[in-house]
mmCIF file of the N, C-alpha and C atoms, coordinates in Angstrom:
data_MODEL
# 
_entry.id   MODEL 
# 
loop_
_atom_site.group_PDB 
_atom_site.id 
_atom_site.type_symbol 
_atom_site.label_atom_id 
_atom_site.label_alt_id 
_atom_site.label_comp_id 
_atom_site.label_asym_id 
_atom_site.label_entity_id 
_atom_site.label_seq_id 
_atom_site.pdbx_PDB_ins_code 
_atom_site.Cartn_x 
_atom_site.Cartn_y 
_atom_site.Cartn_z 
_atom_site.occupancy 
_atom_site.B_iso_or_equiv 
_atom_site.pdbx_formal_charge 
_atom_site.auth_seq_id 
_atom_site.auth_comp_id 
_atom_site.auth_asym_id 
_atom_site.auth_atom_id 
_atom_site.pdbx_PDB_model_num 
ATOM 1   N N  . MET A 1 1  ? 7.953   -16.940 -16.831 1.00 0.00 ? 1  MET A N  1 
ATOM 2   C CA . MET A 1 1  ? 7.608   -15.635 -16.296 1.00 0.00 ? 1  MET A CA 1 
ATOM 3   C C  . MET A 1 1  ? 8.590   -15.324 -15.175 1.00 0.00 ? 1  MET A C  1 
ATOM 4   N N  . SER A 1 2  ? 9.054   -14.120 -15.157 1.00 0.00 ? 2  SER A N  1 
ATOM 5   C CA . SER A 1 2  ? 10.050  -13.740 -14.146 1.00 0.00 ? 2  SER A CA 1 
ATOM 6   C C  . SER A 1 2  ? 9.394   -13.602 -12.773 1.00 0.00 ? 2  SER A C  1 
ATOM 7   N N  . PRO A 1 3  ? 10.168  -13.871 -11.726 1.00 0.00 ? 3  PRO A N  1 
ATOM 8   C CA . PRO A 1 3  ? 9.616   -13.722 -10.369 1.00 0.00 ? 3  PRO A CA 1 
ATOM 9   C C  . PRO A 1 3  ? 9.131   -12.300 -10.087 1.00 0.00 ? 3  PRO A C  1 
ATOM 10  N N  . ARG A 1 4  ? 9.810   -11.332 -10.640 1.00 0.00 ? 4  ARG A N  1 
ATOM 11  C CA . ARG A 1 4  ? 9.410   -9.937  -10.428 1.00 0.00 ? 4  ARG A CA 1 
ATOM 12  C C  . ARG A 1 4  ? 8.037   -9.655  -11.026 1.00 0.00 ? 4  ARG A C  1 
ATOM 13  N N  . LEU A 1 5  ? 7.776   -10.172 -12.222 1.00 0.00 ? 5  LEU A N  1 
ATOM 14  C CA . LEU A 1 5  ? 6.482   -9.989  -12.873 1.00 0.00 ? 5  LEU A CA 1 
ATOM 15  C C  . LEU A 1 5  ? 5.383   -10.735 -12.124 1.00 0.00 ? 5  LEU A C  1 
ATOM 16  N N  . LYS A 1 6  ? 5.696   -11.935 -11.641 1.00 0.00 ? 6  LYS A N  1 
ATOM 17  C CA . LYS A 1 6  ? 4.712   -12.694 -10.877 1.00 0.00 ? 6  LYS A CA 1 
ATOM 18  C C  . LYS A 1 6  ? 4.319   -11.965 -9.595  1.00 0.00 ? 6  LYS A C  1 
ATOM 19  N N  . LYS A 1 7  ? 5.290   -11.359 -8.932  1.00 0.00 ? 7  LYS A N  1 
ATOM 20  C CA . LYS A 1 7  ? 4.991   -10.606 -7.713  1.00 0.00 ? 7  LYS A CA 1 
ATOM 21  C C  . LYS A 1 7  ? 4.164   -9.367  -8.016  1.00 0.00 ? 7  LYS A C  1 
ATOM 22  N N  . LEU A 1 8  ? 4.447   -8.725  -9.131  1.00 0.00 ? 8  LEU A N  1 
ATOM 23  C CA . LEU A 1 8  ? 3.666   -7.553  -9.530  1.00 0.00 ? 8  LEU A CA 1 
ATOM 24  C C  . LEU A 1 8  ? 2.217   -7.950  -9.825  1.00 0.00 ? 8  LEU A C  1 
ATOM 25  N N  . ILE A 1 9  ? 2.034   -9.020  -10.587 1.00 0.00 ? 9  ILE A N  1 
ATOM 26  C CA . ILE A 1 9  ? 0.683   -9.492  -10.908 1.00 0.00 ? 9  ILE A CA 1 
ATOM 27  C C  . ILE A 1 9  ? -0.049  -9.890  -9.630  1.00 0.00 ? 9  ILE A C  1 
ATOM 28  N N  . GLY A 1 10 ? 0.619   -10.623 -8.753  1.00 0.00 ? 10 GLY A N  1 
ATOM 29  C CA . GLY A 1 10 ? 0.001   -11.035 -7.495  1.00 0.00 ? 10 GLY A CA 1 
ATOM 30  C C  . GLY A 1 10 ? -0.395  -9.857  -6.631  1.00 0.00 ? 10 GLY A C  1 
ATOM 31  N N  . THR A 1 11 ? 0.447   -8.857  -6.569  1.00 0.00 ? 11 THR A N  1 
ATOM 32  C CA . THR A 1 11 ? 0.138   -7.660  -5.787  1.00 0.00 ? 11 THR A CA 1 
ATOM 33  C C  . THR A 1 11 ? -1.068  -6.926  -6.355  1.00 0.00 ? 11 THR A C  1 
ATOM 34  N N  . LEU A 1 12 ? -1.127  -6.811  -7.660  1.00 0.00 ? 12 LEU A N  1 
ATOM 35  C CA . LEU A 1 12 ? -2.283  -6.150  -8.285  1.00 0.00 ? 12 LEU A CA 1 
ATOM 36  C C  . LEU A 1 12 ? -3.573  -6.933  -8.046  1.00 0.00 ? 12 LEU A C  1 
ATOM 37  N N  . VAL A 1 13 ? -3.489  -8.255  -8.129  1.00 0.00 ? 13 VAL A N  1 
ATOM 38  C CA . VAL A 1 13 ? -4.675  -9.080  -7.863  1.00 0.00 ? 13 VAL A CA 1 
ATOM 39  C C  . VAL A 1 13 ? -5.139  -8.900  -6.426  1.00 0.00 ? 13 VAL A C  1 
ATOM 40  N N  . ILE A 1 14 ? -4.207  -8.844  -5.487  1.00 0.00 ? 14 ILE A N  1 
ATOM 41  C CA . ILE A 1 14 ? -4.572  -8.634  -4.079  1.00 0.00 ? 14 ILE A CA 1 
ATOM 42  C C  . ILE A 1 14 ? -5.244  -7.272  -3.898  1.00 0.00 ? 14 ILE A C  1 
ATOM 43  N N  . PHE A 1 15 ? -4.685  -6.240  -4.525  1.00 0.00 ? 15 PHE A N  1 
ATOM 44  C CA . PHE A 1 15 ? -5.269  -4.901  -4.402  1.00 0.00 ? 15 PHE A CA 1 
ATOM 45  C C  . PHE A 1 15 ? -6.639  -4.798  -5.054  1.00 0.00 ? 15 PHE A C  1 
ATOM 46  N N  . ILE A 1 16 ? -6.939  -5.651  -5.994  1.00 0.00 ? 16 ILE A N  1 
ATOM 47  C CA . ILE A 1 16 ? -8.268  -5.682  -6.602  1.00 0.00 ? 16 ILE A CA 1 
ATOM 48  C C  . ILE A 1 16 ? -9.191  -6.575  -5.786  1.00 0.00 ? 16 ILE A C  1 
ATOM 49  N N  . TRP A 1 17 ? -8.697  -7.738  -5.357  1.00 0.00 ? 17 TRP A N  1 
ATOM 50  C CA . TRP A 1 17 ? -9.510  -8.723  -4.649  1.00 0.00 ? 17 TRP A CA 1 
ATOM 51  C C  . TRP A 1 17 ? -10.051 -8.187  -3.322  1.00 0.00 ? 17 TRP A C  1 
ATOM 52  N N  . LEU A 1 18 ? -9.211  -7.551  -2.525  1.00 0.00 ? 18 LEU A N  1 
ATOM 53  C CA . LEU A 1 18 ? -9.655  -7.143  -1.192  1.00 0.00 ? 18 LEU A CA 1 
ATOM 54  C C  . LEU A 1 18 ? -10.819 -6.155  -1.203  1.00 0.00 ? 18 LEU A C  1 
ATOM 55  N N  . PRO A 1 19 ? -10.791 -5.071  -1.978  1.00 0.00 ? 19 PRO A N  1 
ATOM 56  C CA . PRO A 1 19 ? -11.965 -4.192  -1.988  1.00 0.00 ? 19 PRO A CA 1 
ATOM 57  C C  . PRO A 1 19 ? -13.231 -4.878  -2.525  1.00 0.00 ? 19 PRO A C  1 
ATOM 58  N N  . VAL A 1 20 ? -13.060 -5.738  -3.518  1.00 0.00 ? 20 VAL A N  1 
ATOM 59  C CA . VAL A 1 20 ? -14.225 -6.457  -4.049  1.00 0.00 ? 20 VAL A CA 1 
ATOM 60  C C  . VAL A 1 20 ? -14.804 -7.368  -2.971  1.00 0.00 ? 20 VAL A C  1 
ATOM 61  N N  . TYR A 1 21 ? -13.957 -8.091  -2.269  1.00 0.00 ? 21 TYR A N  1 
ATOM 62  C CA . TYR A 1 21 ? -14.429 -8.974  -1.211  1.00 0.00 ? 21 TYR A CA 1 
ATOM 63  C C  . TYR A 1 21 ? -15.080 -8.177  -0.080  1.00 0.00 ? 21 TYR A C  1 
ATOM 64  N N  . ILE A 1 22 ? -14.479 -7.066  0.291   1.00 0.00 ? 22 ILE A N  1 
ATOM 65  C CA . ILE A 1 22 ? -15.038 -6.240  1.369   1.00 0.00 ? 22 ILE A CA 1 
ATOM 66  C C  . ILE A 1 22 ? -16.437 -5.758  1.009   1.00 0.00 ? 22 ILE A C  1 
ATOM 67  N N  . LEU A 1 23 ? -16.607 -5.276  -0.211  1.00 0.00 ? 23 LEU A N  1 
ATOM 68  C CA . LEU A 1 23 ? -17.932 -4.805  -0.633  1.00 0.00 ? 23 LEU A CA 1 
ATOM 69  C C  . LEU A 1 23 ? -18.942 -5.945  -0.685  1.00 0.00 ? 23 LEU A C  1 
ATOM 70  N N  . PHE A 1 24 ? -18.510 -7.110  -1.136  1.00 0.00 ? 24 PHE A N  1 
ATOM 71  C CA . PHE A 1 24 ? -19.389 -8.278  -1.184  1.00 0.00 ? 24 PHE A CA 1 
ATOM 72  C C  . PHE A 1 24 ? -19.811 -8.704  0.222   1.00 0.00 ? 24 PHE A C  1 
ATOM 73  N N  . ALA A 1 25 ? -18.849 -8.794  1.146   1.00 0.00 ? 25 ALA A N  1 
ATOM 74  C CA . ALA A 1 25 ? -19.166 -9.189  2.523   1.00 0.00 ? 25 ALA A CA 1 
ATOM 75  C C  . ALA A 1 25 ? -20.045 -8.150  3.200   1.00 0.00 ? 25 ALA A C  1 
ATOM 76  N N  . TRP A 1 26 ? -19.793 -6.886  2.918   1.00 0.00 ? 26 TRP A N  1 
ATOM 77  C CA . TRP A 1 26 ? -20.594 -5.812  3.493   1.00 0.00 ? 26 TRP A CA 1 
ATOM 78  C C  . TRP A 1 26 ? -22.038 -5.889  2.991   1.00 0.00 ? 26 TRP A C  1 
ATOM 79  N N  . ALA A 1 27 ? -22.218 -6.129  1.692   1.00 0.00 ? 27 ALA A N  1 
ATOM 80  C CA . ALA A 1 27 ? -23.565 -6.214  1.124   1.00 0.00 ? 27 ALA A CA 1 
ATOM 81  C C  . ALA A 1 27 ? -24.334 -7.401  1.705   1.00 0.00 ? 27 ALA A C  1 
ATOM 82  N N  . ILE A 1 28 ? -23.676 -8.526  1.852   1.00 0.00 ? 28 ILE A N  1 
ATOM 83  C CA . ILE A 1 28 ? -24.345 -9.687  2.456   1.00 0.00 ? 28 ILE A CA 1 
ATOM 84  C C  . ILE A 1 28 ? -24.675 -9.394  3.916   1.00 0.00 ? 28 ILE A C  1 
ATOM 85  N N  . GLY A 1 29 ? -23.746 -8.757  4.620   1.00 0.00 ? 29 GLY A N  1 
ATOM 86  C CA . GLY A 1 29 ? -23.993 -8.421  6.022   1.00 0.00 ? 29 GLY A CA 1 
ATOM 87  C C  . GLY A 1 29 ? -25.166 -7.490  6.204   1.00 0.00 ? 29 GLY A C  1 
ATOM 88  N N  . LEU A 1 30 ? -25.356 -6.567  5.281   1.00 0.00 ? 30 LEU A N  1 
ATOM 89  C CA . LEU A 1 30 ? -26.504 -5.661  5.380   1.00 0.00 ? 30 LEU A CA 1 
ATOM 90  C C  . LEU A 1 30 ? -27.828 -6.403  5.275   1.00 0.00 ? 30 LEU A C  1 
ATOM 91  N N  . HIS A 1 31 ? -27.850 -7.495  4.537   1.00 0.00 ? 31 HIS A N  1 
ATOM 92  C CA . HIS A 1 31 ? -29.089 -8.254  4.377   1.00 0.00 ? 31 HIS A CA 1 
ATOM 93  C C  . HIS A 1 31 ? -29.280 -9.313  5.458   1.00 0.00 ? 31 HIS A C  1 
ATOM 94  N N  . VAL A 1 32 ? -28.198 -9.875  5.954   1.00 0.00 ? 32 VAL A N  1 
ATOM 95  C CA . VAL A 1 32 ? -28.292 -10.988 6.897   1.00 0.00 ? 32 VAL A CA 1 
ATOM 96  C C  . VAL A 1 32 ? -28.327 -10.513 8.345   1.00 0.00 ? 32 VAL A C  1 
ATOM 97  N N  . LEU A 1 33 ? -27.499 -9.563  8.707   1.00 0.00 ? 33 LEU A N  1 
ATOM 98  C CA . LEU A 1 33 ? -27.295 -9.242  10.116  1.00 0.00 ? 33 LEU A CA 1 
ATOM 99  C C  . LEU A 1 33 ? -28.412 -8.478  10.807  1.00 0.00 ? 33 LEU A C  1 
ATOM 100 N N  . PRO A 1 34 ? -29.182 -7.626  10.144  1.00 0.00 ? 34 PRO A N  1 
ATOM 101 C CA . PRO A 1 34 ? -30.228 -6.917  10.902  1.00 0.00 ? 34 PRO A CA 1 
ATOM 102 C C  . PRO A 1 34 ? -31.244 -7.839  11.572  1.00 0.00 ? 34 PRO A C  1 
ATOM 103 N N  . SER A 1 35 ? -31.537 -8.969  10.976  1.00 0.00 ? 35 SER A N  1 
ATOM 104 C CA . SER A 1 35 ? -32.517 -9.875  11.566  1.00 0.00 ? 35 SER A CA 1 
ATOM 105 C C  . SER A 1 35 ? -31.864 -11.089 12.217  1.00 0.00 ? 35 SER A C  1 
ATOM 106 N N  . ALA A 1 36 ? -30.560 -11.095 12.363  1.00 0.00 ? 36 ALA A N  1 
ATOM 107 C CA . ALA A 1 36 ? -29.857 -12.261 12.893  1.00 0.00 ? 36 ALA A CA 1 
ATOM 108 C C  . ALA A 1 36 ? -29.712 -12.185 14.407  1.00 0.00 ? 36 ALA A C  1 
ATOM 109 N N  . ASN A 1 37 ? -29.663 -13.369 15.009  1.00 0.00 ? 37 ASN A N  1 
ATOM 110 C CA . ASN A 1 37 ? -29.393 -13.417 16.449  1.00 0.00 ? 37 ASN A CA 1 
ATOM 111 C C  . ASN A 1 37 ? -27.876 -13.341 16.665  1.00 0.00 ? 37 ASN A C  1 
ATOM 112 N N  . GLY A 1 38 ? -27.458 -13.383 17.900  1.00 0.00 ? 38 GLY A N  1 
ATOM 113 C CA . GLY A 1 38 ? -26.049 -13.212 18.232  1.00 0.00 ? 38 GLY A CA 1 
ATOM 114 C C  . GLY A 1 38 ? -25.146 -14.295 17.675  1.00 0.00 ? 38 GLY A C  1 
ATOM 115 N N  . VAL A 1 39 ? -25.614 -15.536 17.697  1.00 0.00 ? 39 VAL A N  1 
ATOM 116 C CA . VAL A 1 39 ? -24.800 -16.645 17.196  1.00 0.00 ? 39 VAL A CA 1 
ATOM 117 C C  . VAL A 1 39 ? -24.606 -16.531 15.691  1.00 0.00 ? 39 VAL A C  1 
ATOM 118 N N  . THR A 1 40 ? -25.665 -16.192 14.979  1.00 0.00 ? 40 THR A N  1 
ATOM 119 C CA . THR A 1 40 ? -25.566 -16.037 13.527  1.00 0.00 ? 40 THR A CA 1 
ATOM 120 C C  . THR A 1 40 ? -24.638 -14.887 13.164  1.00 0.00 ? 40 THR A C  1 
ATOM 121 N N  . ALA A 1 41 ? -24.748 -13.788 13.878  1.00 0.00 ? 41 ALA A N  1 
ATOM 122 C CA . ALA A 1 41 ? -23.862 -12.651 13.627  1.00 0.00 ? 41 ALA A CA 1 
ATOM 123 C C  . ALA A 1 41 ? -22.409 -13.032 13.915  1.00 0.00 ? 41 ALA A C  1 
ATOM 124 N N  . PHE A 1 42 ? -22.170 -13.749 15.002  1.00 0.00 ? 42 PHE A N  1 
ATOM 125 C CA . PHE A 1 42 ? -20.818 -14.188 15.317  1.00 0.00 ? 42 PHE A CA 1 
ATOM 126 C C  . PHE A 1 42 ? -20.257 -15.082 14.225  1.00 0.00 ? 42 PHE A C  1 
ATOM 127 N N  . LEU A 1 43 ? -21.044 -16.044 13.776  1.00 0.00 ? 43 LEU A N  1 
ATOM 128 C CA . LEU A 1 43 ? -20.589 -16.944 12.711  1.00 0.00 ? 43 LEU A CA 1 
ATOM 129 C C  . LEU A 1 43 ? -20.320 -16.183 11.416  1.00 0.00 ? 43 LEU A C  1 
ATOM 130 N N  . TYR A 1 44 ? -21.169 -15.225 11.106  1.00 0.00 ? 44 TYR A N  1 
ATOM 131 C CA . TYR A 1 44 ? -20.945 -14.439 9.893   1.00 0.00 ? 44 TYR A CA 1 
ATOM 132 C C  . TYR A 1 44 ? -19.632 -13.672 9.978   1.00 0.00 ? 44 TYR A C  1 
ATOM 133 N N  . TYR A 1 45 ? -19.414 -12.978 11.088  1.00 0.00 ? 45 TYR A N  1 
ATOM 134 C CA . TYR A 1 45 ? -18.186 -12.198 11.237  1.00 0.00 ? 45 TYR A CA 1 
ATOM 135 C C  . TYR A 1 45 ? -16.957 -13.107 11.243  1.00 0.00 ? 45 TYR A C  1 
ATOM 136 N N  . ALA A 1 46 ? -17.074 -14.276 11.858  1.00 0.00 ? 46 ALA A N  1 
ATOM 137 C CA . ALA A 1 46 ? -15.946 -15.211 11.883  1.00 0.00 ? 46 ALA A CA 1 
ATOM 138 C C  . ALA A 1 46 ? -15.620 -15.704 10.470  1.00 0.00 ? 46 ALA A C  1 
ATOM 139 N N  . LEU A 1 47 ? -16.642 -16.061 9.707   1.00 0.00 ? 47 LEU A N  1 
ATOM 140 C CA . LEU A 1 47 ? -16.404 -16.534 8.342   1.00 0.00 ? 47 LEU A CA 1 
ATOM 141 C C  . LEU A 1 47 ? -15.952 -15.412 7.419   1.00 0.00 ? 47 LEU A C  1 
ATOM 142 N N  . ALA A 1 48 ? -16.623 -14.293 7.475   1.00 0.00 ? 48 ALA A N  1 
ATOM 143 C CA . ALA A 1 48 ? -16.265 -13.174 6.599   1.00 0.00 ? 48 ALA A CA 1 
ATOM 144 C C  . ALA A 1 48 ? -14.870 -12.648 6.926   1.00 0.00 ? 48 ALA A C  1 
ATOM 145 N N  . GLY A 1 49 ? -14.476 -12.752 8.171   1.00 0.00 ? 49 GLY A N  1 
ATOM 146 C CA . GLY A 1 49 ? -13.163 -12.267 8.562   1.00 0.00 ? 49 GLY A CA 1 
ATOM 147 C C  . GLY A 1 49 ? -12.021 -13.193 8.193   1.00 0.00 ? 49 GLY A C  1 
ATOM 148 N N  . THR A 1 50 ? -12.327 -14.450 7.866   1.00 0.00 ? 50 THR A N  1 
ATOM 149 C CA . THR A 1 50 ? -11.261 -15.397 7.534   1.00 0.00 ? 50 THR A CA 1 
ATOM 150 C C  . THR A 1 50 ? -11.285 -15.899 6.095   1.00 0.00 ? 50 THR A C  1 
ATOM 151 N N  . LEU A 1 51 ? -12.419 -15.862 5.442   1.00 0.00 ? 51 LEU A N  1 
ATOM 152 C CA . LEU A 1 51 ? -12.506 -16.427 4.088   1.00 0.00 ? 51 LEU A CA 1 
ATOM 153 C C  . LEU A 1 51 ? -11.759 -15.621 3.032   1.00 0.00 ? 51 LEU A C  1 
ATOM 154 N N  . TRP A 1 52 ? -11.474 -14.359 3.308   1.00 0.00 ? 52 TRP A N  1 
ATOM 155 C CA . TRP A 1 52 ? -10.777 -13.536 2.316   1.00 0.00 ? 52 TRP A CA 1 
ATOM 156 C C  . TRP A 1 52 ? -9.367  -14.036 2.049   1.00 0.00 ? 52 TRP A C  1 
ATOM 157 N N  . ILE A 1 53 ? -8.784  -14.743 3.014   1.00 0.00 ? 53 ILE A N  1 
ATOM 158 C CA . ILE A 1 53 ? -7.387  -15.150 2.894   1.00 0.00 ? 53 ILE A CA 1 
ATOM 159 C C  . ILE A 1 53 ? -7.214  -16.387 2.014   1.00 0.00 ? 53 ILE A C  1 
ATOM 160 N N  . ILE A 1 54 ? -8.255  -17.157 1.780   1.00 0.00 ? 54 ILE A N  1 
ATOM 161 C CA . ILE A 1 54 ? -8.108  -18.403 1.007   1.00 0.00 ? 54 ILE A CA 1 
ATOM 162 C C  . ILE A 1 54 ? -7.587  -18.143 -0.399  1.00 0.00 ? 54 ILE A C  1 
ATOM 163 N N  . PRO A 1 55 ? -8.189  -17.259 -1.202  1.00 0.00 ? 55 PRO A N  1 
ATOM 164 C CA . PRO A 1 55 ? -7.626  -17.027 -2.538  1.00 0.00 ? 55 PRO A CA 1 
ATOM 165 C C  . PRO A 1 55 ? -6.209  -16.448 -2.501  1.00 0.00 ? 55 PRO A C  1 
ATOM 166 N N  . ILE A 1 56 ? -5.947  -15.603 -1.530  1.00 0.00 ? 56 ILE A N  1 
ATOM 167 C CA . ILE A 1 56 ? -4.608  -15.024 -1.425  1.00 0.00 ? 56 ILE A CA 1 
ATOM 168 C C  . ILE A 1 56 ? -3.609  -16.095 -1.001  1.00 0.00 ? 56 ILE A C  1 
ATOM 169 N N  . GLY A 1 57 ? -4.005  -16.951 -0.087  1.00 0.00 ? 57 GLY A N  1 
ATOM 170 C CA . GLY A 1 57 ? -3.135  -18.037 0.346   1.00 0.00 ? 57 GLY A CA 1 
ATOM 171 C C  . GLY A 1 57 ? -2.833  -19.027 -0.768  1.00 0.00 ? 57 GLY A C  1 
ATOM 172 N N  . LEU A 1 58 ? -3.759  -19.196 -1.685  1.00 0.00 ? 58 LEU A N  1 
ATOM 173 C CA . LEU A 1 58 ? -3.511  -20.067 -2.830  1.00 0.00 ? 58 LEU A CA 1 
ATOM 174 C C  . LEU A 1 58 ? -2.616  -19.395 -3.865  1.00 0.00 ? 58 LEU A C  1 
ATOM 175 N N  . MET A 1 59 ? -2.641  -18.092 -3.916  1.00 0.00 ? 59 MET A N  1 
ATOM 176 C CA . MET A 1 59 ? -1.862  -17.361 -4.908  1.00 0.00 ? 59 MET A CA 1 
ATOM 177 C C  . MET A 1 59 ? -0.419  -17.127 -4.452  1.00 0.00 ? 59 MET A C  1 
ATOM 178 N N  . LEU A 1 60 ? -0.179  -17.006 -3.158  1.00 0.00 ? 60 LEU A N  1 
ATOM 179 C CA . LEU A 1 60 ? 1.162   -16.706 -2.661  1.00 0.00 ? 60 LEU A CA 1 
ATOM 180 C C  . LEU A 1 60 ? 2.216   -17.737 -3.072  1.00 0.00 ? 60 LEU A C  1 
ATOM 181 N N  . PRO A 1 61 ? 1.951   -19.030 -2.988  1.00 0.00 ? 61 PRO A N  1 
ATOM 182 C CA . PRO A 1 61 ? 2.982   -19.975 -3.459  1.00 0.00 ? 61 PRO A CA 1 
ATOM 183 C C  . PRO A 1 61 ? 3.324   -19.779 -4.932  1.00 0.00 ? 61 PRO A C  1 
ATOM 184 N N  . TRP A 1 62 ? 2.337   -19.468 -5.748  1.00 0.00 ? 62 TRP A N  1 
ATOM 185 C CA . TRP A 1 62 ? 2.605   -19.201 -7.167  1.00 0.00 ? 62 TRP A CA 1 
ATOM 186 C C  . TRP A 1 62 ? 3.488   -17.970 -7.315  1.00 0.00 ? 62 TRP A C  1 
ATOM 187 N N  . MET A 1 63 ? 3.218   -16.944 -6.544  1.00 0.00 ? 63 MET A N  1 
ATOM 188 C CA . MET A 1 63 ? 3.983   -15.705 -6.651  1.00 0.00 ? 63 MET A CA 1 
ATOM 189 C C  . MET A 1 63 ? 5.459   -15.920 -6.308  1.00 0.00 ? 63 MET A C  1 
ATOM 190 N N  . TYR A 1 64 ? 5.740   -16.768 -5.332  1.00 0.00 ? 64 TYR A N  1 
ATOM 191 C CA . TYR A 1 64 ? 7.104   -16.919 -4.842  1.00 0.00 ? 64 TYR A CA 1 
ATOM 192 C C  . TYR A 1 64 ? 7.803   -18.182 -5.349  1.00 0.00 ? 64 TYR A C  1 
ATOM 193 N N  . ARG A 1 65 ? 7.175   -18.907 -6.254  1.00 0.00 ? 65 ARG A N  1 
ATOM 194 C CA . ARG A 1 65 ? 7.800   -20.085 -6.839  1.00 0.00 ? 65 ARG A CA 1 
ATOM 195 C C  . ARG A 1 65 ? 8.902   -19.644 -7.793  1.00 0.00 ? 65 ARG A C  1 
ATOM 196 N N  . ASP A 1 66 ? 10.002  -20.362 -7.790  1.00 0.00 ? 66 ASP A N  1 
ATOM 197 C CA . ASP A 1 66 ? 11.111  -20.052 -8.679  1.00 0.00 ? 66 ASP A CA 1 
ATOM 198 C C  . ASP A 1 66 ? 10.696  -20.246 -10.132 1.00 0.00 ? 66 ASP A C  1 
ATOM 199 N N  . ALA A 1 67 ? 11.253  -19.429 -10.988 1.00 0.00 ? 67 ALA A N  1 
ATOM 200 C CA . ALA A 1 67 ? 10.952  -19.523 -12.426 1.00 0.00 ? 67 ALA A CA 1 
ATOM 201 C C  . ALA A 1 67 ? 11.474  -20.833 -12.991 1.00 0.00 ? 67 ALA A C  1 
ATOM 202 N N  . SER A 1 68 ? 12.509  -21.407 -12.413 1.00 0.00 ? 68 SER A N  1 
ATOM 203 C CA . SER A 1 68 ? 13.076  -22.642 -12.928 1.00 0.00 ? 68 SER A CA 1 
ATOM 204 C C  . SER A 1 68 ? 12.189  -23.849 -12.649 1.00 0.00 ? 68 SER A C  1 
ATOM 205 N N  . ARG A 1 69 ? 11.248  -23.728 -11.701 1.00 0.00 ? 69 ARG A N  1 
ATOM 206 C CA . ARG A 1 69 ? 10.355  -24.835 -11.349 1.00 0.00 ? 69 ARG A CA 1 
ATOM 207 C C  . ARG A 1 69 ? 9.098   -24.861 -12.199 1.00 0.00 ? 69 ARG A C  1 
ATOM 208 N N  . ASN A 1 70 ? 8.865   -23.874 -13.038 1.00 0.00 ? 70 ASN A N  1 
ATOM 209 C CA . ASN A 1 70 ? 7.634   -23.815 -13.832 1.00 0.00 ? 70 ASN A CA 1 
ATOM 210 C C  . ASN A 1 70 ? 7.643   -24.846 -14.889 1.00 0.00 ? 70 ASN A C  1 
# 
């Protein structure tokens, strides 16, 4: 697969993943946060604000790997 195609696929996956993750985190927050104390809300925001990067961070090396290394 050409590097250009891999970057295109990766970009499309990112553009799909982020809105899906945002809606998922928002829906969970609507159920968890109204009755949560300050520590629970802080932990939720800390986790929700950082967990979105894990799938993208795993995909970036694939996107930028040389075609000759496949």
